[in-house]
C-alpha positions as CSV (number, residue, x, y, z in Angstrom):
1,M,159.1,-13.4,137.3
2,Q,158.9,-9.9,135.8
3,T,160.8,-7.1,137.5
4,E,158.7,-4.4,139.1
5,E,159.6,-0.9,140.3
6,S,159.3,-2.1,143.9
7,D,162.2,-4.5,143.2
8,I,164.6,-1.6,142.8
9,I,166.2,-0.8,146.1
10,V,168.2,2.4,146.4
11,P,171.0,1.5,148.9
12,E,172.9,3.7,151.3
13,V,176.7,3.8,151.2
14,H,178.4,4.2,154.6
15,K,181.8,2.4,154.3
16,I,184.2,2.8,151.3
17,T,187.5,1.0,150.9
18,L,190.2,2.3,148.6
19,A,192.8,-0.1,147.3
20,F,196.0,2.0,147.0
21,D,199.5,1.1,145.9
22,G,201.1,4.5,145.1
23,S,200.8,4.1,141.3
24,Q,199.4,6.8,139.0
25,N,196.3,4.7,138.5
26,S,195.7,4.5,142.2
27,L,196.1,8.2,142.6
28,Q,193.3,8.6,140.0
29,A,191.3,6.2,142.2
30,C,191.9,8.5,145.1
31,E,190.3,11.3,143.3
32,A,187.2,9.2,142.5
33,A,187.1,7.9,146.1
34,A,187.2,11.4,147.5
35,I,184.3,12.6,145.3
36,I,182.1,9.6,146.1
37,T,182.9,9.6,149.8
38,K,182.1,13.3,150.1
39,G,178.9,12.8,148.2
40,F,177.7,10.0,150.4
41,N,179.2,11.5,153.6
42,A,180.7,8.1,154.1
43,R,183.7,6.8,155.9
44,L,186.8,6.0,153.7
45,T,189.7,3.8,154.5
46,A,192.7,3.6,152.1
47,I,194.4,0.2,152.2
48,Y,198.0,-0.5,151.2
49,V,198.8,-4.2,151.0
50,I,202.4,-5.2,151.2
51,P,202.9,-8.1,148.9
52,K,204.2,-11.4,150.2
53,Y,207.7,-12.5,149.4
54,I,207.8,-14.8,146.3
55,G,211.1,-15.7,144.8
56,V,214.4,-13.7,144.6
57,R,213.0,-10.8,142.4
58,S,209.8,-10.2,144.5
59,I,210.9,-7.7,147.2
60,P,208.2,-6.6,149.6
61,V,207.5,-2.8,149.8
62,P,209.1,-1.4,153.0
63,D,206.6,-0.1,155.6
64,E,208.2,3.4,155.3
65,Q,207.4,3.5,151.5
66,A,203.9,2.3,152.0
67,R,203.3,4.8,154.8
68,A,204.7,7.7,152.7
69,S,202.4,6.7,149.8
70,L,199.4,6.5,152.0
71,E,200.1,9.9,153.5
72,K,200.1,11.3,150.0
73,A,196.8,9.6,149.3
74,I,195.2,10.8,152.5
75,S,196.5,14.3,151.8
76,M,194.8,14.3,148.3
77,I,191.6,12.8,149.7
78,T,191.2,15.2,152.6
79,S,191.8,18.2,150.3
80,Y,188.1,17.7,149.7
81,E,186.6,19.4,152.7
82,G,184.7,17.4,155.2
83,I,185.9,13.9,154.3
84,N,186.4,11.3,157.0
85,A,189.4,9.2,155.9
86,T,191.8,6.9,157.5
87,S,194.5,4.5,156.2
88,E,195.9,1.1,157.0
89,I,198.8,-1.0,155.9
90,L,198.2,-4.8,155.5
91,D,200.8,-7.5,155.4
92,S,199.5,-10.0,152.9
93,K,201.4,-12.8,154.6
94,S,200.2,-16.0,153.0
95,L,197.5,-14.3,151.0
96,S,197.8,-12.5,147.6
97,V,197.2,-8.8,147.4
98,Y,193.6,-9.2,146.1
99,E,192.8,-11.9,148.7
100,S,194.0,-9.6,151.5
101,L,191.7,-6.8,150.2
102,I,188.7,-9.1,149.8
103,D,189.3,-10.4,153.3
104,Y,189.4,-6.8,154.6
105,V,186.2,-5.6,152.9
106,S,184.5,-8.8,154.0
107,K,185.4,-8.3,157.7
108,E,184.7,-4.6,157.6
109,K,181.4,-5.0,155.6
110,S,182.4,-2.3,153.2
111,D,179.7,-1.1,150.8
112,L,182.0,-0.2,148.0
113,L,185.6,-1.1,147.0
114,I,187.4,1.4,144.7
115,S,190.5,0.4,142.7
116,G,192.6,1.8,139.9
117,T,193.5,0.0,136.7
118,R,196.0,0.2,133.9
119,G,195.9,0.5,130.1
120,L,197.6,-2.0,127.9
121,G,197.7,-3.1,124.2
122,G,196.9,-1.6,120.9
123,F,193.8,-0.3,119.2
124,E,193.0,1.8,122.4
125,R,192.2,-1.4,124.2
126,A,192.2,-0.8,127.9
127,L,192.8,-3.9,130.0
128,V,192.4,-4.1,133.8
129,G,195.4,-5.4,135.8
130,S,195.2,-8.8,137.5
131,I,194.5,-7.4,140.9
132,S,191.6,-5.2,139.7
133,S,190.2,-8.1,137.7
134,N,190.3,-10.4,140.7
135,L,188.7,-7.8,142.9
136,V,185.7,-7.4,140.6
137,S,185.4,-11.1,140.3
138,Y,185.5,-12.1,143.9
139,S,184.6,-9.1,146.1
140,P,181.5,-9.5,148.2
141,C,180.6,-5.8,147.8
142,S,180.3,-3.5,144.8
143,V,183.6,-2.6,143.0
144,M,184.5,0.5,141.0
145,V,187.4,0.2,138.7
146,V,188.6,3.8,138.0
147,R,189.9,4.7,134.6
148,K,190.2,8.4,133.6
149,S,190.0,8.8,129.9
150,K,191.3,12.4,129.8
151,S,194.2,13.0,132.1
152,E,194.1,16.7,131.8
153,E,190.5,16.9,133.2
154,K,189.4,16.5,136.8
155,M,187.5,13.3,137.6
156,K,183.8,13.7,137.1
157,F,180.6,11.6,137.1
158,G,178.1,13.8,135.3
159,Q,177.0,11.2,132.8
160,I,176.4,7.6,133.9
161,L,175.4,4.7,131.7
162,V,173.5,1.8,133.4
163,A,172.9,-1.6,131.9
164,T,169.7,-3.3,132.8
165,D,168.0,-6.5,131.7
166,G,165.4,-6.7,134.4
167,S,167.2,-9.4,136.4
168,E,167.8,-9.2,140.1
169,N,171.5,-8.4,139.6
170,A,170.6,-5.6,137.1
171,S,168.1,-4.2,139.6
172,R,171.0,-3.8,142.1
173,A,172.9,-1.9,139.4
174,V,169.9,0.4,138.9
175,G,169.6,0.9,142.6
176,I,173.2,1.9,143.2
177,A,173.2,4.0,140.1
178,I,170.3,6.0,141.5
179,S,171.9,6.3,144.9
180,L,175.2,7.5,143.3
181,A,173.5,9.9,140.9
182,K,171.4,11.5,143.6
183,V,174.4,12.5,145.7
184,L,176.6,13.5,142.7
185,S,173.9,15.3,140.7
186,S,174.5,13.0,137.8
187,K,172.3,12.2,134.8
188,L,171.5,8.5,134.2
189,T,170.9,6.7,130.9
190,F,169.5,3.2,131.3
191,V,170.3,0.8,128.4
192,N,168.7,-2.5,127.5
193,V,170.5,-4.4,124.8
194,V,168.4,-6.8,122.8
195,Y,170.8,-9.6,121.7
196,L,170.0,-13.1,120.6
197,P,173.1,-15.3,120.1
198,P,173.9,-16.6,116.5
199,V,172.5,-20.0,117.4
200,S,169.1,-18.4,117.6
201,Y,169.0,-18.1,113.9
202,T,168.8,-21.8,113.5
203,V,166.0,-22.3,116.1
204,G,162.3,-22.2,115.4
205,E,160.3,-21.8,112.2
206,G,158.8,-19.0,110.1
207,N,158.6,-15.7,111.9
208,W,159.9,-17.0,115.3
209,F,163.1,-14.9,115.2
210,E,161.3,-11.7,114.3
211,S,158.7,-12.3,117.0
212,A,161.4,-12.9,119.6
213,I,163.1,-9.7,118.7
214,A,159.9,-7.7,118.9
215,E,159.0,-9.2,122.2
216,S,162.5,-8.5,123.6
217,V,162.3,-4.9,122.4
218,E,158.9,-4.4,124.2
219,D,160.3,-6.0,127.3
220,G,163.4,-3.8,127.1
221,K,161.2,-0.7,126.9
222,R,159.2,-1.8,130.0
223,I,162.4,-2.6,132.0
224,T,164.1,0.7,131.2
225,A,160.9,2.7,131.8
226,L,160.7,1.2,135.3
227,A,164.2,2.3,136.0
228,V,163.6,5.8,134.8
229,S,160.4,6.0,136.9
230,A,162.4,4.9,140.0
231,S,165.1,7.5,139.3
232,K,162.7,10.4,138.9
233,K,161.0,9.4,142.2
234,S,164.4,9.9,143.8
235,G,164.8,13.2,142.1
236,V,167.4,11.9,139.6
237,E,167.3,12.9,135.9
238,A,167.2,9.9,133.6
239,D,166.4,8.6,130.2
240,F,166.6,5.3,128.4
241,R,167.6,3.5,125.3
242,V,166.8,0.1,123.8
243,I,169.3,-1.2,121.3
244,D,168.2,-3.9,118.9
245,D,170.8,-4.0,116.2
246,M,172.1,-7.4,117.4
247,R,175.5,-6.3,118.5
248,S,176.9,-7.9,121.6
249,P,176.1,-6.1,124.9
250,V,179.8,-5.4,125.6
251,S,180.2,-3.8,122.2
252,V,177.1,-1.7,122.6
253,L,177.8,-0.5,126.2
254,T,181.4,0.4,125.6
255,G,180.7,1.9,122.3
256,I,177.9,4.2,123.6
257,A,180.0,5.2,126.6
258,Q,182.9,6.2,124.5
259,G,180.9,7.8,121.6
260,D,178.8,9.9,124.0
261,D,181.6,10.6,126.5
262,Y,180.1,8.9,129.6
263,D,182.1,9.1,132.8
264,L,181.0,5.8,134.3
265,I,179.3,2.5,133.3
266,I,177.4,0.6,135.9
267,V,176.6,-3.1,135.4
268,G,175.4,-6.0,137.6
269,T,177.0,-9.4,138.0
270,R,175.9,-12.8,139.1
271,G,176.7,-15.4,141.8
272,L,177.9,-18.9,140.8
273,G,179.6,-21.8,142.4
274,G,180.3,-23.0,145.9
275,F,182.0,-21.4,148.9
276,K,180.0,-18.2,148.2
277,R,182.3,-17.5,145.3
278,L,181.0,-14.6,143.2
279,V,182.0,-15.0,139.5
280,L,181.8,-12.1,137.2
281,G,179.3,-12.5,134.3
282,S,180.6,-12.4,130.8
283,V,179.0,-9.0,130.0
284,A,180.3,-7.4,133.2
285,S,183.8,-8.8,132.6
286,G,183.9,-7.6,129.1
287,V,182.8,-4.1,130.0
288,V,185.4,-3.9,132.8
289,H,188.1,-4.9,130.4
290,Y,187.2,-2.8,127.4
291,A,185.5,0.4,128.6
292,H,187.3,3.6,128.1
293,C,185.9,5.0,131.3
294,S,185.4,3.9,134.9
295,V,183.1,0.9,135.6
296,L,181.2,0.0,138.7
297,V,180.1,-3.6,139.1
298,A,177.2,-3.7,141.5
299,R,176.4,-6.4,144.1
């Protein structure tokens, strides 16, 4: 079934949850959470999860330390005028930190979960920490992993890159991108990546491969044009790009974002498996791990 403009639903965001642990990364997440909460006029709750006791070296954070960290977070957040923000300390008990956070956003029916991340490794490779990685894999709501590329600059979301392939999950990414851009006065760029895996070279005869590429490019133009049209109807400035140089979607999206200095990448994901487990698709997972900027995984 082909995606139509009517399939793009622009959601409202009323409840935002911030995962906070007192680290520098989570302080950056505070800044992003404040900007987005103010834009949506939403309600924000900052959550500090006290880890469960595991082994001799794993010492739980005292309540006093968690409370002091949260006070610092709330002070930073409420420095943005008009923000409705509260905080809560959770004892993880038998759950891990990420399981406690997911349990919380599930019960509270949060619309967006915001978390910080951390940078590791060489070649400017930025890897998410295990908690952030698990949040984007299993959260029932959309998750933003905050990564600020230039520490001397204030957090901004002026330029947003949105991946779309016309699927239902991608339509959700388009919808939340429009919603976010509308309240933050951001400019959107919709990208469709034409990519046929290497095995495709061995399938078919004659001009099959060239025909498949040409058809995919035309479909990409149609899909991104629909997203641009939906954006402009909401008063959001947008353009589109269709990339057909056969690079992987992760390489294309992270490369464009870094080369053109985008502030945020928005991607969709997919649901797999039993027990309502939401497993991150390979493209979304790769973008979250390797992007130089913040990433929002839409659900």
